[in-house]
C-alpha positions in Angstrom: 56.5 18.2 -67.1 54.3 15.6 -67.9 51.4 17.9 -66.8 52.2 20.2 -69.2 52.4 17.6 -72.1 48.9 16.0 -70.8 47.2 19.0 -70.7 48.8 20.1 -73.9 47.6 17.3 -75.6 44.6 17.0 -73.9 43.2 20.8 -75.0 40.6 21.2 -77.4 42.0 23.9 -79.6 45.1 22.0 -80.7 42.5 19.5 -82.1 40.8 22.1 -84.3 44.2 23.3 -86.1 45.0 23.2 -89.8 48.0 20.1 -90.1 50.8 21.3 -91.7 51.9 20.0 -95.3 53.1 16.8 -95.7 51.4 15.2 -92.4 49.3 11.7 -92.6 46.2 11.9 -92.0 45.4 8.6 -90.2 48.2 9.7 -88.0 45.8 12.7 -86.8 42.5 10.8 -86.8 44.1 8.4 -84.2 45.0 10.9 -82.0 41.5 12.7 -82.2 40.2 9.1 -80.9 42.4 8.7 -78.7 42.2 12.1 -76.8 38.4 11.3 -76.9 39.0 7.9 -75.3 41.6 9.8 -72.7 38.6 12.5 -72.1 35.6 10.1 -72.0 38.2 7.5 -69.1 38.1 10.5 -67.0 34.6 11.4 -66.9 33.5 7.8 -66.0 36.1 8.0 -63.6 35.0 11.5 -61.3 31.3 9.9 -62.2 32.6 7.0 -60.7 34.1 8.1 -57.3 31.5 11.4 -56.5 29.0 7.9 -56.9 31.1 6.2 -54.6 31.4 8.7 -52.1 27.5 10.1 -52.3 
């Protein structure tokens, strides 16, 4: 359940879906920024692990 929600949240296609009417644009932008920071964090962890084991 947790992994399914996380993968949906990090899915790039859900980032560009059309917004529902009445949804706050600031909230949408905040969620987009959160997705970007999570992806950058995961990429940095992978780079650090590769450097550590190489």
